[in-house]
C-alpha positions in Angstrom: -20.7 -3.6 8.4 -19.1 -2.4 5.1 -21.0 -3.3 2.0 -18.8 -4.3 -1.0 -21.5 -4.4 -3.7 -22.1 -3.2 -6.3 -18.5 -2.3 -7.2 -17.8 0.2 -10.0 -15.1 2.6 -11.0 -15.0 5.9 -9.2 -17.0 8.7 -10.9 -15.4 10.8 -13.6 -16.0 13.8 -11.3 -13.8 12.3 -8.5 -11.3 11.3 -11.2 -11.2 14.9 -12.5 -10.7 16.3 -9.0 -7.7 14.0 -8.2 -4.9 16.4 -9.3 -6.4 19.4 -7.5 -7.2 17.4 -4.3 -3.7 15.8 -4.3 -2.1 19.3 -4.6 -4.2 20.6 -1.8 -3.2 17.7 0.5 0.4 18.2 -0.3 0.1 21.9 0.6 -1.7 21.0 3.8 1.2 18.6 4.7 3.8 21.3 4.0 2.2 24.0 6.2 0.9 21.8 9.0 2.9 21.0 12.1 4.9 17.8 11.6 2.8 14.7 12.3 3.7 13.4 15.7 4.4 9.7 16.3 6.3 7.5 18.7 10.0 7.2 18.1 10.8 4.1 16.0 12.4 1.0 17.4 14.9 0.9 14.5 13.3 -2.0 12.5 13.6 -1.6 8.7 10.8 -0.5 6.4 10.4 -1.0 2.7 8.0 1.3 0.7 6.6 0.2 -2.7 5.4 2.9 -5.1 2.1 2.9 -7.1 1.6 2.2 -10.8 3.5 4.6 -13.1 5.5 6.2 -10.2 8.8 5.8 -8.6 10.9 6.7 -5.6 10.1 10.4 -6.1 6.4 9.9 -5.5 7.0 8.0 -2.3 9.6 10.4 -0.9 7.2 11.9 1.6 6.5 8.4 2.9 10.2 7.4 3.1 11.3 10.7 4.7 8.5 10.5 7.3 9.5 6.9 8.3 13.2 7.9 8.5 12.3 10.9 10.7 10.6 8.5 13.1 13.7 6.5 13.3 13.1 3.6 10.9 15.8 2.6 8.3 13.7 3.0 5.2 14.2 1.7 1.7 12.3 2.1 -1.5 11.6 -1.1 -3.5 14.8 -0.7 -5.5 13.3 -1.2 -9.0 12.7 2.4 -10.1 9.6 3.1 -12.2 6.7 0.8 -11.4 5.4 -0.4 -14.7 3.5 -3.4 -13.2 4.8 -7.0 -13.0 6.7 -8.0 -16.2 6.5 -11.4 -17.9 5.4 -14.3 -15.8 3.8 -12.8 -12.7 4.7 -15.6 -10.2 8.4 -15.5 -11.2 8.4 -11.8 -11.1 7.0 -11.7 -7.6 9.4 -14.4 -6.5 12.3 -12.4 -7.7 11.0 -9.3 -5.9 10.5 -11.3 -2.7 14.1 -12.4 -3.1 15.3 -8.8 -3.2 13.3 -7.9 -0.1 14.7 -11.0 1.7 18.2 -9.7 1.1 17.3 -6.4 2.8 15.9 -8.3 5.8 19.1 -10.4 6.0 21.3 -7.3 5.8 19.4 -5.7 8.8 19.0 -9.0 10.7 15.5 -7.9 11.6 11.9 -8.4 10.3 10.6 -5.7 8.0 7.5 -3.6 7.9 6.2 -3.4 4.3 4.3 -0.3 3.1 2.7 -0.2 -0.4 0.8 2.6 -2.1 -1.9 1.4 -4.6 -0.4 -1.3 -6.8 2.7 -1.2 -4.6 0.5 -2.5 -1.8 -0.3 -5.7 -3.8 3.4 -6.2 -4.1 3.8 -5.8 -0.3 1.1 -8.3 0.4 2.4 -10.9 -2.1 6.0 -10.5 -0.9 4.8 -11.1 2.7 3.1 -14.3 1.6 6.3 -15.6 0.1 8.7 -14.6 2.9 6.5 -14.4 6.1 9.5 -15.0 8.3 11.1 -11.8 7.1 8.0 -9.6 7.5 6.7 -7.9 10.6 3.6 -6.3 9.2 2.0 -5.1 5.9 0.4 -1.7 5.5 -1.4 -0.8 2.2 -2.6 2.6 1.1 -5.4 2.8 -1.5 -4.6 -0.7 -2.7 -7.4 -2.5 -4.6 -6.4 -6.1 -3.8 -10.0 -7.3 -3.8 -11.0 -6.5 -7.4 -9.5 -6.6 -10.9 -7.6 -3.7 -12.5 -10.6 -3.0 -14.8 -12.6 -1.8 -11.7 -10.3 1.2 -11.5 -9.8 4.3 -13.7 -6.3 3.2 -14.6 -7.0 -0.4 -15.6 -6.1 0.4 -19.2 -2.7 1.8 -18.1 -1.9 -1.2 -16.0 -2.5 -3.5 -19.0 -0.5 -1.3 -21.3 2.5 -0.9 -19.0 2.6 -4.4 -17.7 1.5 -6.2 -20.9 -0.5 -8.5 -18.6 -3.7 -10.1 -20.2 -7.1 -8.6 -19.6 -9.1 -9.8 -17.9 -6.8 -11.0 -15.0 -6.4 -14.7 -14.5 -9.2 -15.9 -12.1 -6.8 -17.9 -9.9 -4.4 -14.9 -9.5 -7.3 -12.6 -8.6 -8.6 -15.0 -6.0 -5.1 -15.3 -4.5 -4.7 -11.6 -4.3 -7.8 -11.3 -2.1 -6.2 -13.5 0.6 -4.4 -11.5 3.3 -0.8 -12.4 4.1 -0.2 -14.4 7.3 1.1 -11.3 9.2 -0.6 -8.3 10.8 -2.1 -6.4 7.9 -3.6 -2.9 7.7 -5.5 -1.5 4.7 -5.9 2.3 4.5 -8.6 3.4 2.1 -10.7 6.4 1.1 -14.3 6.4 0.0 -13.6 9.5 -2.1 -10.7 7.8 -4.0 -11.0 8.9 -7.6 -8.7 6.2 -9.1 -9.7 2.8 -7.5 -13.0 1.5 -6.1 -12.7 1.8 -2.3 -14.7 -1.4 -1.9 -11.8 -3.3 -3.4 -9.5 -2.0 -0.7 -11.5 -3.8 2.0 -10.1 -7.0 3.5 -12.9 -9.3 4.4 -12.7 -12.1 7.1 -12.6 -12.3 10.8 -8.9 -12.3 11.7 -8.0 -10.1 14.6 -4.8 -9.0 13.1 -6.3 -7.7 9.8 -7.9 -4.3 9.8 -9.4 -1.6 7.4 -8.9 2.0 8.3 -10.8 4.8 6.5 -9.3 8.2 5.8 -10.6 11.2 3.8 -8.4 11.9 0.8 -7.7 11.6 -2.9 -5.9 8.5 -4.3 -3.0 10.5 -5.6 -2.5 12.4 -2.4 -2.7 9.5 0.1 1.1 9.3 0.2 1.3 12.7 2.0 -2.1 12.8 3.5 -1.6 13.9 7.2 -4.2 11.3 8.5 -2.4 8.5 6.6 0.9 9.6 8.1 -0.6 9.6 11.6 -1.9 6.0 11.0 1.5 4.9 9.7 3.2 6.3 12.8 0.9 4.4 15.1 1.1 1.1 13.1 4.9 1.2 12.8 5.1 1.9 16.5 3.3 -1.3 17.4 5.4 -3.7 19.4 6.2 -6.7 17.3 5.1 -9.2 19.9 1.9 -7.4 20.9 0.2 -5.9 17.8 -3.2 -4.4 18.5 -5.8 -3.0 16.1 -5.9 0.7 15.4 -8.2 2.8 17.6 -10.2 5.1 15.3 
């Protein structure tokens, strides 16, 4: 059983190693054989970037999904500065945008979110569950406040959201969407507390998958890509937990 307490920010040592580790993971991806995976069934995928990043940061993820045969979109809003203004209205508008993508394809979507982008993916799925096939988050700290990460200050500066976070909102974020949900996390994450990436509960369609990697390199980590290929390849009507 995974213990979630006590929760604190990752060490300064892990934080300081983030750029080097992410660069090494990117180099490993570039020189390794392409990650194998089942051919996609053609259902659409939407990828949400992390805080202070945009479509360039998630390009390895979007390219990988397209190579497998999935029509793949980024979130369509450019630079991720966090939710702006009223959070509920902002999320409702984002869900409306994703609904339009689902309508255009005439199929349910898989949503992939990296870090803060994973919170968007989860919250969108809660608002339009009929449009969402599954949610996959990567290094997403949905079970704890921004201040339990090493970039909490940046979140509050960019989003202009109050600190601390509203208690009701934080409680809502901890609840998994009502669709199959996978959380990929790393205990050596130097940005967010890995404990806050763990979904608790006993639902059979909710899972936590551990990988070894830096936070900033998870988007091109070969193990993460392998997990994504497996999860996206799950038949919609017969989803099964990942075999680690």
